[in-house]
N, C-alpha and C positions, 0 to 999 in steps of 0.2 A: 822569083816570080815577078811578072809585070803588074804593077799596081796603078790604078787610076783613082783619082779623088775628084769628085764632082761636088761643087758648092764651096766657095771660098769666102764665106762671110766671117763674122766674129769668131766663131768656133772652128769652122772648117779650115780656114787659112792657117790657124795655129796647129791643128791636128796634122794637116798635110806637111807643114814645115818640119814637124818632128819626125815624120817619115823620111823626109829629105835629109835631115841631120843624121839619120841612121843609115844613110846610103841605100835606101830602098830604090828600086828601079821604078821611078815615079813619073807619071803624067798627070797634069792638073788641068782643070777646065772650070770656068764659071760662065753661066749663061749671059750675064750682063757684064759690060766692060768694067774692069777693075785695074788697080795698080798691082802688077806682079813683082814689084821690086823685092818683096820678101824672099822670092825664090831665085833672084838673079845670081847669088853667090853659090847656089847649090846646083848639082847636076840633075836638073829637072826639065822635062819636056812640057812646054806650054802648048796645049792643043789648040788648033784653030777652028775646030768643030766638034760636036758631040760624037759624030761617027769616028773621027780620027782619035778622039780621046779614048774610046772604049773598045774599038774593034779587035785589038790585040791583047787586051787586058785579061789576066788570070783572075784578078780580084778588082771589083769596082766598089769603092766606098762612096756613099752619098751622105751629105749633110745639108739638107735643104730646109726651107722654112716651115712648110705645112704639108699635110697629106695631099692637098690639091697640087702643090708644086711637084711632089714626087710622082703623082699620077701623070701629070703633064709630060714630065721628062721621060719616064720609064715605059709607060704604056698608053700615053696620049700621043700628041703630035710629035714629041721627041723620039718615041719608039726605041729607046735605048736597048730594051730587052731584045729587040729584033736585030740590033747592031752588034750585040755581044757574041763572042764565039761560044760554041756549045760547051756545056759543063763548067763554064766560068762561074765565079761566085759573086753574088751581089750582097753586100753588107750595108744595110740602111741604118745610119746613125741618127736620122731625123726623129724627133719626138712626134710620134703619131699614135692613133688609137689602136688597140690590139686587133680589132676587126679589120682595120685597114692593112695591118701587117699580114694577116691571113689572106686577104685579097691579093696583096703583093706576092706572097708565096705561090698562090695558084697561078697568077699571071707569069711568074718566073718559070714555074714548072712547065707551062704550055710551050715555053721557048727553050726548054732544056737548060735552064739556068738554075743554079743552086742559090737559095735565099736564106739569109739570117737577119733577124731584127737585132740591131746592136746599138740601142740608144745609150747615152752617156749621162752620168751624174757629174756635175761640175759646170763652171762657167768659164769666162775668158782666162782668169789667172791659172786655173787648173789645166786648161787646154794649152796655154803657153808653156807650162812647166811639166807637161806630160804626167799629170797627176789625176787624170780622169778615171772614173770607174765605169766599166762597160757592163751593161746588163744584156745578156745574149739569149735569144730564143731560137731554137732550131736544132739541127742534127749535130751530134757530138763530134763526129769525124770532120765535118765541115768546119766546125768551130775550132778544132785543133789545127786545121790548116791555116786559118787566119790569125790564130792567137799570137804568134810572134809579132805580127804587125800591130795588133791591138796593144801589145806590151810596149811598143815604141811610142804609143800615144797616151798611154795611161799607166796607172800604178796597180790596177787590179782588174781582173776580168772574172765575171760570174756567169756561168751557164745556168740560167734560171729554170729552163724547161723547154717545152716544144715551142713551135712558132706562135708568136704573140705574147709569150710570157716575159720576154725582155721589155717589150713595150708596156706590158701591164705593170711591171715593177717600177719602171720609170714614171708612169702615171701616178703611182702611189707617192713616190718621192716628191714630185712636183706639187701634188695636192697639199702635202705636209709643208713644203717650202713656202708656198703662197700663203697658207693660213698662218704659219709661224711669223712671217714678216708682218702680216696685218695685226696679229695679236701683240707682237712686240711694239709696233708703232702706236697702237691704241693705249697700251700700258704707259709708254713714255708720255704721251699727250695727257693722259689721266693724271699722272704724277705731277706734271707741270701745272695742271689746273688746280691741284691741291697745294701749290706753293713750293714744290721741290724743284731744285735747280735742274735744268735740262742736262747740263754737263755732268752733274752728279749721277743722274739716272743713266746716262750713256756710258759712264765709267763703271757703274755698279751692276746694272741689270744683265748685261751680256755675260758676266762672270758668275752668275748664279746658276745653280743646277736646273732651275725651272726654265731657263732660256735655251733656245736652240743655239748650238755653237757658232753657226754662221753669222749670227747677229753681231759678233765681235768685229767682223769684217765690214759690216754695214753701218756700224755706229758712227765711224768717222765721217762717212759721207753725209749722214743725217745731221751731224753736228755742224758741218760746214755748208749745208744745203747744196751738196755736190752729188748729183746723181748720174755721173758719167757711166755710160752703159757697160755692164758686164753681162747681163741677161736682160734683154729688152722687155719692158712691161707688156708690150703687145703680144709677145710670144707666151708670157705667163698667162695672160687672158685666154689665148688660144688653147693652151694646155688644159686650163680649167674647163673650157668649153668641151674639149674632147673627153675629159673625165665625166662630165655630165651626160654626154651622148652615150658613153660606155655604161654608165650607171643605169640608164634607161634600157640598154640592151640586155643587161644582166638582172634587171629588176631589183636594184639596190638603192635605197634612198641615200642621198648625199645632202643632208640639210645644211651643214656648215660650208661645204665646198661650193654649193650653189650660191649662198650668200656672199662668199668671198669672190666668186666669179663676178657678181654684180658690182662689188667694190672696185675691182680692177677694170671693169667695163666703164665705170664712172670716171676713173682716172684717165683711161684711154680717150674717152670723149672730151676730156678737159685738156687735151693736147700733150699728154705725158707718155704717149705710146712708144716713143723712141728713147725715153729715159730708162735707167735701170729700174727693175721691178721694186726696189726699195723706195722709189718715189711714191709708193702707196702711203708712206708717212706724210708726204706733202699734201697729197689729196685729202687724207683724213683731217689734217690740220686746217685745210681751207674749207672744209665742209662740216 
């Protein structure tokens, strides 16, 4: 099958590279100029336009920044849906709100394109090592068609339910991730204020059952004041914003998630938007 990957940022570039390493018949494209050297050693076509990227594709994967970016590319000025061939598959890996995935499905259907929402759990290291987990919403037969390619990029694929359910599960995961990082950061700072060594806390707390396992990977960065980006803080704030929008749509209070969203908004406004989301520790420390 002919595969196209749109969006070669922190995550998308590594995901596409894993497709290339598995000898997929791959075309890649990024809207803004980037260094394509990651793909130079692979048998990959680098498209010079959106039209040439998607017109012959059987499957188009997208990994963009926001719902607005997806809308612009696929059914806005980019009009990718009108450029794709009939009955092709669009698998959107972007983290978006469930209602947007449903809108994307309807737009795809109007253009005789099959749509799946396929967001991922994991950040840059998992993308590099093909250890992502895919949460999929949509038709089971269509899912089975793309599953071999998802398996090239990840270690597990989960068909959650119908359209929007993949996006829904990803939203839950990121809400928990954002809050867990803030809780861990506050606990370390509280411990320090009571006279316990920061190093002691960073060695001990991540290994306790009360801590989220991912904090083990964030502790060293906090120890060294190194917030090299794996998952940008600005996108975590975006995901929390989408969660609060969805909560409004389904009439579900999100007390803690709304508070956490404002914490990340504060960090973003203090110039930390392009740091890793674990920089919420630095923000809390400074405030």
